[in-house]
MIDRENTI-844627 format. One record per residue (C-alpha): residue number from 1; residue in one letter; x, y, z. Coordinates in nm, 4 decimals, decimal comma. Layout:
@i NUM aa a c1 X c2 Y c3 Z
...
% end
This chain:
@i 1 aa m c1 -1,2867 c2 0,1975 c3 -0,0764
@i 2 aa i c1 -1,1891 c2 0,1591 c3 -0,4504
@i 3 aa s c1 -1,2978 c2 -0,2244 c3 -0,5406
@i 4 aa a c1 -1,0028 c2 -0,4769 c3 -0,6890
@i 5 aa h c1 -1,2269 c2 -0,7149 c3 -0,8016
@i 6 aa p c1 -1,2608 c2 -0,6535 c3 -1,2287
@i 7 aa v c1 -1,6677 c2 -0,6177 c3 -1,2697
@i 8 aa g c1 -1,8408 c2 -0,8925 c3 -1,3694
@i 9 aa l c1 -1,6318 c2 -1,1719 c3 -1,2173
@i 10 aa t c1 -1,7789 c2 -1,4769 c3 -1,0538
@i 11 aa e c1 -1,6676 c2 -1,5909 c3 -0,7052
@i 12 aa r c1 -1,5484 c2 -1,9211 c3 -0,8858
@i 13 aa q c1 -1,3618 c2 -1,6670 c3 -1,1631
@i 14 aa q c1 -1,2062 c2 -1,4909 c3 -0,9543
@i 15 aa a c1 -1,0501 c2 -1,8022 c3 -0,7731
@i 16 aa i c1 -0,9553 c2 -1,9064 c3 -1,0521
@i 17 aa l c1 -0,7174 c2 -1,5987 c3 -1,1314
@i 18 aa e c1 -0,5809 c2 -1,6149 c3 -0,7870
@i 19 aa r c1 -0,4289 c2 -2,0081 c3 -0,8584
@i 20 aa l c1 -0,3554 c2 -1,8978 c3 -1,1811
@i 21 aa e c1 -0,1715 c2 -1,5812 c3 -0,9913
@i 22 aa r c1 0,0138 c2 -1,8583 c3 -0,7898
@i 23 aa s c1 0,1044 c2 -2,1175 c3 -1,0111
@i 24 aa g c1 0,1378 c2 -2,0111 c3 -1,3069
@i 25 aa r c1 -0,0549 c2 -2,2644 c3 -1,4868
@i 26 aa v c1 -0,4103 c2 -2,4492 c3 -1,4306
@i 27 aa s c1 -0,5865 c2 -2,7603 c3 -1,5569
@i 28 aa v c1 -0,9210 c2 -2,8006 c3 -1,6031
@i 29 aa a c1 -0,9322 c2 -3,1208 c3 -1,4448
@i 30 aa e c1 -0,7868 c2 -2,9835 c3 -1,0835
@i 31 aa l c1 -1,0135 c2 -2,6734 c3 -1,1080
@i 32 aa s c1 -1,3228 c2 -2,8597 c3 -1,1495
@i 33 aa r c1 -1,2340 c2 -3,0934 c3 -0,8324
@i 34 aa e c1 -1,0927 c2 -2,8122 c3 -0,6002
@i 35 aa l c1 -1,4083 c2 -2,5663 c3 -0,7234
@i 36 aa g c1 -1,6962 c2 -2,8339 c3 -0,7107
@i 37 aa v c1 -1,8132 c2 -2,7865 c3 -1,0545
@i 38 aa s c1 -1,7997 c2 -3,0045 c3 -1,3927
@i 39 aa e c1 -1,5191 c2 -2,9972 c3 -1,6412
@i 40 aa v c1 -1,7368 c2 -2,8169 c3 -1,8843
@i 41 aa t c1 -1,8652 c2 -2,4969 c3 -1,6436
@i 42 aa t c1 -1,4940 c2 -2,4591 c3 -1,5702
@i 43 aa r c1 -1,4183 c2 -2,4489 c3 -1,9403
@i 44 aa k c1 -1,6730 c2 -2,1804 c3 -1,9827
@i 45 aa d c1 -1,5451 c2 -1,9952 c3 -1,7386
@i 46 aa l c1 -1,1730 c2 -1,9955 c3 -1,9015
@i 47 aa q c1 -1,3247 c2 -1,8992 c3 -2,2230
@i 48 aa e c1 -1,4926 c2 -1,6203 c3 -2,0385
@i 49 aa l c1 -1,2015 c2 -1,5102 c3 -1,8660
@i 50 aa e c1 -1,0429 c2 -1,5507 c3 -2,2068
@i 51 aa e c1 -1,2495 c2 -1,2700 c3 -2,3918
@i 52 aa r c1 -1,1842 c2 -1,0797 c3 -2,0891
@i 53 aa s c1 -0,8053 c2 -1,0827 c3 -2,1763
@i 54 aa l c1 -0,7466 c2 -1,1933 c3 -1,8377
@i 55 aa l c1 -0,5570 c2 -1,5661 c3 -1,9266
@i 56 aa k c1 -0,4887 c2 -1,7672 c3 -2,2314
@i 57 aa r c1 -0,6627 c2 -2,0987 c3 -2,2651
@i 58 aa v c1 -0,4312 c2 -2,3774 c3 -2,3864
@i 59 aa y c1 -0,4599 c2 -2,7585 c3 -2,4278
@i 60 aa g c1 -0,6205 c2 -2,8800 c3 -2,0746
@i 61 aa g c1 -0,6015 c2 -2,5505 c3 -1,8998
@i 62 aa a c1 -0,4418 c2 -2,2188 c3 -1,9232
@i 63 aa v c1 -0,1671 c2 -1,9936 c3 -1,9053
@i 64 aa a c1 -0,1276 c2 -1,5917 c3 -1,8166
@i 65 aa a c1 -0,2243 c2 -1,3886 c3 -2,0858
@i 66 aa h c1 0,0503 c2 -1,1306 c3 -2,0840
@i 67 aa r c1 0,3518 c2 -1,1526 c3 -1,7849
@i 68 aa s c1 0,2001 c2 -0,8054 c3 -1,6476
@i 69 aa k c1 -0,0692 c2 -1,0313 c3 -1,4830
@i 70 aa y c1 0,2217 c2 -1,1789 c3 -1,2143
@i 71 aa n c1 0,5073 c2 -1,0955 c3 -0,9839
@i 72 aa l c1 0,8177 c2 -1,1498 c3 -0,9233
@i 73 aa s c1 0,8586 c2 -1,3178 c3 -0,5406
@i 74 aa l c1 1,0327 c2 -1,0913 c3 -0,2626
@i 75 aa g c1 1,3408 c2 -1,2543 c3 -0,3074
@i 76 aa d c1 1,3548 c2 -1,1873 c3 -0,6668
@i 77 aa k c1 1,2599 c2 -0,8578 c3 -0,6356
@i 78 aa v c1 1,5143 c2 -0,7931 c3 -0,3380
@i 79 aa g c1 1,8073 c2 -0,8172 c3 -0,6315
@i 80 aa h c1 1,6311 c2 -0,6388 c3 -0,8993
@i 81 aa l c1 1,7460 c2 -0,3156 c3 -0,9745
@i 82 aa a c1 1,8698 c2 -0,2562 c3 -0,5838
@i 83 aa l c1 2,0998 c2 0,0280 c3 -0,6812
@i 84 aa n c1 1,7377 c2 0,1812 c3 -0,8065
@i 85 aa k c1 1,5403 c2 0,1286 c3 -0,5356
@i 86 aa q c1 1,8143 c2 0,2082 c3 -0,3040
@i 87 aa r c1 1,8092 c2 0,5774 c3 -0,5090
@i 88 aa i c1 1,3777 c2 0,5871 c3 -0,4362
@i 89 aa a c1 1,3869 c2 0,4803 c3 -0,0509
@i 90 aa e c1 1,6353 c2 0,7478 c3 -0,0146
@i 91 aa a c1 1,4697 c2 1,0113 c3 -0,1884
@i 92 aa a c1 1,1203 c2 0,9213 c3 -0,0287
@i 93 aa l c1 1,3516 c2 0,9432 c3 0,3100
@i 94 aa a c1 1,3392 c2 1,3432 c3 0,2917
@i 95 aa l c1 0,9673 c2 1,2982 c3 0,3097
@i 96 aa i c1 0,9546 c2 1,1303 c3 0,6667
@i 97 aa h c1 0,9786 c2 1,3373 c3 0,9776
@i 98 aa d c1 1,0363 c2 1,2696 c3 1,3509
@i 99 aa g c1 0,7446 c2 1,1524 c3 1,5181
@i 100 aa d c1 0,5242 c2 1,0537 c3 1,1771
@i 101 aa t c1 0,3085 c2 0,8032 c3 1,2207
@i 102 aa l c1 0,3467 c2 0,5593 c3 0,8352
@i 103 aa i c1 0,2251 c2 0,2664 c3 0,6356
@i 104 aa l c1 0,4528 c2 0,1078 c3 0,5121
@i 105 aa d c1 0,3217 c2 -0,1560 c3 0,2004
@i 106 aa a c1 0,5177 c2 -0,4963 c3 0,1586
@i 107 aa g c1 0,7605 c2 -0,5089 c3 -0,1157
@i 108 aa s c1 1,1258 c2 -0,4629 c3 -0,2116
@i 109 aa t c1 1,1504 c2 -0,0743 c3 -0,2230
@i 110 aa t c1 0,9605 c2 -0,0340 c3 0,0999
@i 111 aa l c1 1,1802 c2 -0,2487 c3 0,2598
@i 112 aa a c1 1,4702 c2 -0,0111 c3 0,1617
@i 113 aa l c1 1,3148 c2 0,1881 c3 0,3064
@i 114 aa a c1 1,2269 c2 0,0868 c3 0,6275
@i 115 aa r c1 1,6336 c2 0,0024 c3 0,6140
@i 116 aa l c1 1,7293 c2 0,3815 c3 0,6499
@i 117 aa l c1 1,4807 c2 0,4557 c3 0,9191
@i 118 aa p c1 1,6802 c2 0,3368 c3 1,1940
@i 119 aa g c1 1,9205 c2 0,6486 c3 1,3604
@i 120 aa r c1 1,7841 c2 0,8902 c3 1,0625
@i 121 aa r c1 1,4573 c2 0,9084 c3 1,1556
@i 122 aa r c1 1,3073 c2 0,9442 c3 1,5531
@i 123 aa g c1 0,9994 c2 0,8782 c3 1,7469
@i 124 aa l c1 0,8275 c2 0,6779 c3 1,4450
@i 125 aa t c1 0,5029 c2 0,4824 c3 1,4080
@i 126 aa i c1 0,5291 c2 0,2525 c3 1,1675
@i 127 aa i c1 0,1933 c2 0,0688 c3 1,0546
@i 128 aa t c1 0,2759 c2 -0,2372 c3 0,8571
@i 129 aa n c1 0,1409 c2 -0,5680 c3 0,6927
@i 130 aa a c1 0,4704 c2 -0,6743 c3 0,5539
@i 131 aa l c1 0,6906 c2 -0,9533 c3 0,7546
@i 132 aa p c1 1,0297 c2 -0,8560 c3 0,6484
@i 133 aa i c1 0,9697 c2 -0,4866 c3 0,7556
@i 134 aa l c1 0,8579 c2 -0,5923 c3 1,0755
@i 135 aa a c1 1,2286 c2 -0,8091 c3 1,1092
@i 136 aa e c1 1,3912 c2 -0,5280 c3 1,0459
@i 137 aa l c1 1,2612 c2 -0,2847 c3 1,2451
@i 138 aa s c1 1,2153 c2 -0,5266 c3 1,5641
@i 139 aa s c1 1,5523 c2 -0,4261 c3 1,7266
@i 140 aa a c1 1,4958 c2 -0,0286 c3 1,6544
@i 141 aa e c1 1,5109 c2 0,1865 c3 1,9313
@i 142 aa g c1 1,2309 c2 0,4731 c3 1,9637
@i 143 aa f c1 0,9814 c2 0,3196 c3 1,6876
@i 144 aa e c1 0,6391 c2 0,1449 c3 1,7563
@i 145 aa l c1 0,5156 c2 -0,1035 c3 1,5396
@i 146 aa i c1 0,1847 c2 -0,2316 c3 1,4796
@i 147 aa s c1 0,1281 c2 -0,5315 c3 1,2617
@i 148 aa l c1 -0,1420 c2 -0,5540 c3 1,0726
@i 149 aa g c1 -0,2022 c2 -0,9077 c3 1,0672
@i 150 aa g c1 -0,4006 c2 -1,1181 c3 0,8070
@i 151 aa l c1 -0,3495 c2 -1,4021 c3 0,6370
@i 152 aa v c1 0,0424 c2 -1,4151 c3 0,5060
@i 153 aa r c1 0,0760 c2 -1,3785 c3 0,1295
@i 154 aa s c1 0,4192 c2 -1,6719 c3 0,0860
@i 155 aa h c1 0,4677 c2 -1,5240 c3 -0,2481
@i 156 aa s c1 0,5152 c2 -1,1214 c3 -0,1049
@i 157 aa l c1 0,5425 c2 -1,2342 c3 0,2963
@i 158 aa a c1 0,2427 c2 -0,9728 c3 0,2694
@i 159 aa m c1 -0,0787 c2 -0,9955 c3 0,5615
@i 160 aa i c1 -0,3526 c2 -0,9480 c3 0,3608
@i 161 aa g c1 -0,7112 c2 -1,0373 c3 0,3631
@i 162 aa p c1 -1,0455 c2 -0,8995 c3 0,5582
@i 163 aa q c1 -0,8438 c2 -0,9100 c3 0,8784
@i 164 aa t c1 -0,6224 c2 -0,6916 c3 0,7149
@i 165 aa v c1 -0,8499 c2 -0,4377 c3 0,5617
@i 166 aa a c1 -1,0646 c2 -0,4553 c3 0,8761
@i 167 aa n c1 -0,7153 c2 -0,3282 c3 1,1026
@i 168 aa l c1 -0,6511 c2 -0,0517 c3 0,8528
@i 169 aa r c1 -0,9824 c2 0,0790 c3 0,8725
@i 170 aa a c1 -0,9751 c2 0,1603 c3 1,2491
@i 171 aa l c1 -0,6155 c2 0,3425 c3 1,2216
@i 172 aa h c1 -0,4744 c2 0,6484 c3 1,0325
@i 173 aa a c1 -0,1558 c2 0,7688 c3 0,9360
@i 174 aa d c1 0,0388 c2 1,0974 c3 0,8262
@i 175 aa r c1 0,2054 c2 0,9129 c3 0,5169
@i 176 aa a c1 0,1912 c2 0,5571 c3 0,3106
@i 177 aa f c1 0,4488 c2 0,3841 c3 0,1098
@i 178 aa l c1 0,3080 c2 0,1744 c3 -0,1509
@i 179 aa g c1 0,4920 c2 -0,0303 c3 -0,4134
@i 180 aa a c1 0,2857 c2 -0,1699 c3 -0,7554
@i 181 aa t c1 0,3527 c2 -0,3635 c3 -1,0147
@i 182 aa g c1 0,1484 c2 -0,1803 c3 -1,2646
@i 183 aa v c1 0,1695 c2 0,1522 c3 -1,3454
@i 184 aa t c1 -0,0494 c2 0,3629 c3 -1,6290
@i 185 aa l c1 -0,2001 c2 0,6918 c3 -1,7597
@i 186 aa r c1 -0,5600 c2 0,5229 c3 -1,7218
@i 187 aa g c1 -0,5367 c2 0,2857 c3 -1,4906
@i 188 aa g c1 -0,3275 c2 0,4214 c3 -1,2390
@i 189 aa l c1 -0,1348 c2 0,1714 c3 -0,9748
@i 190 aa s c1 -0,2253 c2 -0,2118 c3 -1,0471
@i 191 aa t c1 -0,1072 c2 -0,5048 c3 -0,8649
@i 192 aa p c1 -0,1738 c2 -0,8834 c3 -1,0108
@i 193 aa n c1 -0,3254 c2 -1,0097 c3 -0,6793
@i 194 aa l c1 -0,6783 c2 -0,9372 c3 -0,6118
@i 195 aa i c1 -0,6858 c2 -0,9898 c3 -0,2267
@i 196 aa e c1 -0,4077 c2 -0,8082 c3 -0,2021
@i 197 aa a c1 -0,5071 c2 -0,4989 c3 -0,3660
@i 198 aa e c1 -0,7931 c2 -0,4405 c3 -0,1617
@i 199 aa t c1 -0,5281 c2 -0,4274 c3 0,1142
@i 200 aa k c1 -0,4082 c2 -0,1826 c3 -0,0514
@i 201 aa a c1 -0,6835 c2 0,0197 c3 -0,1285
@i 202 aa a c1 -0,7275 c2 0,0286 c3 0,2335
@i 203 aa m c1 -0,3806 c2 0,1897 c3 0,2836
@i 204 aa v c1 -0,4797 c2 0,4805 c3 0,0807
@i 205 aa a c1 -0,7597 c2 0,5573 c3 0,2799
@i 206 aa a c1 -0,6080 c2 0,4926 c3 0,5896
@i 207 aa a c1 -0,3542 c2 0,7836 c3 0,4908
@i 208 aa e c1 -0,3083 c2 1,1751 c3 0,5208
@i 209 aa s c1 -0,0857 c2 1,1763 c3 0,2416
@i 210 aa c c1 0,0308 c2 0,8854 c3 0,0042
@i 211 aa a c1 0,3406 c2 0,7993 c3 -0,1879
@i 212 aa a c1 0,4519 c2 0,5465 c3 -0,4862
@i 213 aa l c1 0,7605 c2 0,4435 c3 -0,4708
@i 214 aa v c1 0,8024 c2 0,2547 c3 -0,8238
@i 215 aa d c1 1,1079 c2 0,1592 c3 -1,0309
@i 216 aa h c1 1,0793 c2 0,2487 c3 -1,3949
@i 217 aa s c1 1,0134 c2 -0,1054 c3 -1,4991
@i 218 aa k c1 0,6938 c2 -0,0864 c3 -1,3559
@i 219 aa v c1 0,5835 c2 0,2419 c3 -1,5844
@i 220 aa g c1 0,3666 c2 0,1639 c3 -1,9018
@i 221 aa s c1 0,2478 c2 -0,2035 c3 -1,7301
@i 222 aa s c1 -0,0873 c2 -0,2966 c3 -1,6480
@i 223 aa s c1 -0,1949 c2 -0,5379 c3 -1,3791
@i 224 aa l c1 -0,4664 c2 -0,7116 c3 -1,2823
@i 225 aa a c1 -0,6357 c2 -0,5085 c3 -1,0171
@i 226 aa p c1 -0,6061 c2 -0,1485 c3 -0,9850
@i 227 aa f c1 -0,5997 c2 -0,0220 c3 -0,6228
@i 228 aa a c1 -0,5377 c2 0,3423 c3 -0,6501
@i 229 aa p c1 -0,6548 c2 0,6041 c3 -0,9440
@i 230 aa w c1 -0,3647 c2 0,9218 c3 -0,9485
@i 231 aa e c1 -0,5869 c2 1,1469 c3 -0,7519
@i 232 aa a c1 -0,5536 c2 0,9447 c3 -0,5026
@i 233 aa l c1 -0,2065 c2 0,9738 c3 -0,4751
@i 234 aa d c1 0,0155 c2 1,2298 c3 -0,3689
@i 235 aa v c1 0,3543 c2 1,1893 c3 -0,4735
@i 236 aa f c1 0,5274 c2 0,9553 c3 -0,6993
@i 237 aa v c1 0,8726 c2 0,8409 c3 -0,6345
@i 238 aa t c1 1,1098 c2 0,6573 c3 -0,9580
@i 239 aa d c1 1,4314 c2 0,6210 c3 -1,1172
@i 240 aa a c1 1,4012 c2 0,7879 c3 -1,4295
@i 241 aa p c1 1,2084 c2 1,0558 c3 -1,6119
@i 242 aa l c1 0,8478 c2 0,9703 c3 -1,6996
@i 243 aa p c1 0,6802 c2 0,9465 c3 -2,0590
@i 244 aa r c1 0,5218 c2 1,3124 c3 -2,1261
@i 245 aa d c1 0,2049 c2 1,2418 c3 -2,1249
@i 246 aa l c1 0,1775 c2 1,0581 c3 -1,8206
@i 247 aa s c1 0,4078 c2 1,3079 c3 -1,6379
@i 248 aa e c1 0,1983 c2 1,5717 c3 -1,7820
@i 249 aa h c1 -0,1214 c2 1,3943 c3 -1,6210
@i 250 aa l c1 0,0112 c2 1,2992 c3 -1,2929
@i 251 aa r c1 0,0803 c2 1,7244 c3 -1,3301
@i 252 aa a c1 -0,2406 c2 1,8128 c3 -1,3799
@i 253 aa c c1 -0,3907 c2 1,5389 c3 -1,1249
@i 254 aa g c1 -0,1637 c2 1,7296 c3 -0,8610
@i 255 aa v c1 0,1084 c2 1,4541 c3 -0,7838
@i 256 aa r c1 0,4465 c2 1,5625 c3 -0,7342
@i 257 aa v c1 0,6675 c2 1,3561 c3 -0,9121
@i 258 aa i c1 1,0136 c2 1,2834 c3 -0,7695
@i 259 aa c c1 1,2926 c2 1,1477 c3 -1,0263
@i 260 aa a c1 1,5812 c2 0,9973 c3 -0,8051
@i 261 aa e c1 1,8133 c2 0,8786 c3 -1,0818
@i 262 aa p c1 2,0911 c2 0,6815 c3 -0,9528
@i 263 aa a c1 2,4425 c2 0,8361 c3 -1,0510
@i 264 aa g c1 2,5585 c2 0,7950 c3 -1,3566
@i 265 aa a c1 2,2207 c2 0,7589 c3 -1,5337
@i 266 aa l c1 2,1872 c2 0,8989 c3 -1,8944
% end
């Protein structure tokens, strides 16, 4: 499995980044109390993280180095580019066959895909770490749902962590559909949360075929934790043409690109 942790970070520094991802700002005093270390040690950690461009120090603490390390909440995402995500979901639906076993990642675009499945596909087994998808499909007839369990991340309503990863390692799926916050030529797919990245990487490893469902606003942005290089992907579904260099790189990696532009798009 691909490591989601930047090389060389201590557990304490990882904890600082996760706290920063949750709250958007951290203070030296609070971190020192929570981590049980001196303020001198905390300031040294913040300095080292700033040197790696993982945060920006401010008076009394630190904030994000840039917004790409953070993520909208699921509630905000659902309404953001809703039509575009619907078109992406419709294109992804064509990749699914009756009787498939699927892994559906947490996220607003995969939720849009889940909403299309009842009545349009039959006999599916759906493995997911997303509480909204479980709720959406709980009353759908003819589907078998498998909840991955784990720690619920309130920000995304995703179940993540060691238990989730362990459960994924015991399963196999025909297709996995994943979201991403960051998409770059050199970094592949990434997400702001280190633990969530480990879970996504385990989804990639558990599936025969992997598709990323990503709207154009993510392309060109890099997030903290990479979870899939392009070589691990089979299909990339988006809502706008990709930059030429990225498109050519995906073609060279054998990734099929599907562009589902909304009606009326220029």
